[in-house]
Steps between C-alpha positions, in 0.01 A plus 500: 500500500622597151721189485196285582305650211802452272499127574121479481481672161783289359338179625157591360643587160697175501184299572327664204800432273504133605123475455527633146807291415301256278446792260864466399427157356132507411409868467518727200762770452325780688429277801866406509574872501270542800685223682830667413375820659405326824824301510713807433326707767530211747877488437529878537300498823712223649811701413354779716477279811777523763586129487553489123683834503734359763558183296571693180724734702749216538581536130795744466306757296371792706122553471460211255160425655373839378618436143346150496175635644483766229572241229223273633257791526574615146447149365171470689386841377567410137315168543200676657498757222502223239208329673292815510584595141396161362200430721256766388371531146515241221796514265279407203248777570467742206521801730721480808418755773765768529581422863558134410717595202704739714544235772624248245740751351636579846539127571695445177727796565539408868691179424768686310499777756522239775819352357650846460379594848659193659832583335477866607410400857798266518738765366365768736507261796869423459610853398305793645333345807711544813529154656777524755300327775197264483162671529233407750252682276621598153285812460559639850872432509555654154272799549650820362743320266445604139639170366248295698224742399579447132517122551164488682337729244594261221358211703175682591437591136362151432252474790388857432386403149375155593285605796334767285425254216385218729294734715317641199444161337379327816273794589347480153468121517334519844223717356435244225530186717195273483532329839518674836804297609692600187393863544614512862827324421584733212401804703735402783782439254431836335510674837831329577645628171393858571657458844813380321500814290481714815773291662734538203440873468558548873827306490629695199406828666670394824835410343522823297382724784772344713755590231378859470437563871654278768223349711502400863593130542187455710280643223667282239455185706135575575420568134682184388321290764163648405552434129629149575185422699296654219670258258423201722133600510482536123653155447254347747220666300645345185497161671138536616388640166665218309352238731134609505422411135665161545302388804271288284805350330658424837180332619473294181863394519455398865191293414688327219799428724271363774321278247835359387589438864177307555522300176862396545442163679252383236714622211817344648343156552367491144827623349700240696261228380540606137847647443521707187148642530642825635775702337734406783495262801322651802723648768420585858207728571736786590696458179190485285345807657816708469584424138540822301527368145129553431215713640277341764188515280683313222618240751146453633371449146772240440431319828129469428584359157754262654239373745247454220754309285604277789135433592439389143793257528351365825203372300724215372549382861162578658241217496188580300284506815738716706322831448157350584639345818667828594174691452314252718769523769478879528121531473485654848811715454440879539659560158429171319597568137857618561535231769399229251764623255756510781423140599521396135844662460634359828382146425615513137846613619506188720428293191792659313744338743329158517336433163582498132325760284184400318484511124164672514471800735215528743239770455604864537427712803191717490531805278500829692388831345829683547530832321859581595804376689386666823177302496681172439756579768225578752347159429835326539556672834177340622620166362836542671333575834315169492805323352717598798252339740501157330734239645682237298291230671174669397623531141600133494162394639321707235716345227417146620129582507517628144677182392217293653226710338246763608311258722791497742481876555 
């Protein structure tokens, strides 16, 4: 059961780290720190799973998985501390609250202490920790050994400070949060940090009690299992707390991605008709929807502009009467205005391949009262829906009618 929760917690933290990966490229410094915390904890949690421990065990360094896990955890802790220290309170404020000032001071000192701590951990690991045989569980198998107790105490120093700082800051921020989702998310994260403080204190107490008074192996194993499950629960609370405030962001990103998916056929046909309109030639739908060089909202804004630019170029190929004929053709259509624009685009694209451009462009499409990119994209989705239902024969017939004049419609 514990192994299942180890894998579950590691997988959940990995999903969050991947979800927040764009922050590395597009986010500011403190959001990159937040991603570093999630990524570091994900790595540490995976190093606690049996499969990864077994894989690392093939390297001829006894208990290397424990050292790597502690390095990853320390890195994640320092990143989380940096995020918390820089997230609350404005740097330019004339008076910085004492708790914010203290948090920032701790964060600045923590980096230097982290480097020193990593060096001390490495030295202790290879000198005073008894590592004759590989450990199934580092704490249990080294219980009662003073060298391992010193090593673990140095490691637990960082989470002890960090959980206290983060727990206080997030508790304070939860009280001041304006939205209920942010308040709930921060409260859950604060609870997880106070749980982390209890976990760290319990682990430190366990290793030193075992040194002072030998404990029963059964007692040691039960305490270690209980604290390990406690840690899994606190990380799941972190995951839930971090996800709640971003539900609106997730929904918005999904809507944007779905809009791009729907607009792709229309955008592709126009970009293939007028190479150079877009920044790059259109690829397959899968390739376009999985590009990571720009955020989805920026890409949607660019696609709508590309479609508008290409539609303007179509005016040099569309007959002057084409829009009037298209409007007459779709008079009984359930959504006539977007359908008329769709027919106009489809027929004008036919003209691109069969006719020379006109010196004078035909009249522009009707002006729509768009207030933002989302409004324009919603309109284009309606256009694309009608566009996908028009056959090449229907477009050709419409084009011929426009050539003959409105009377032929």
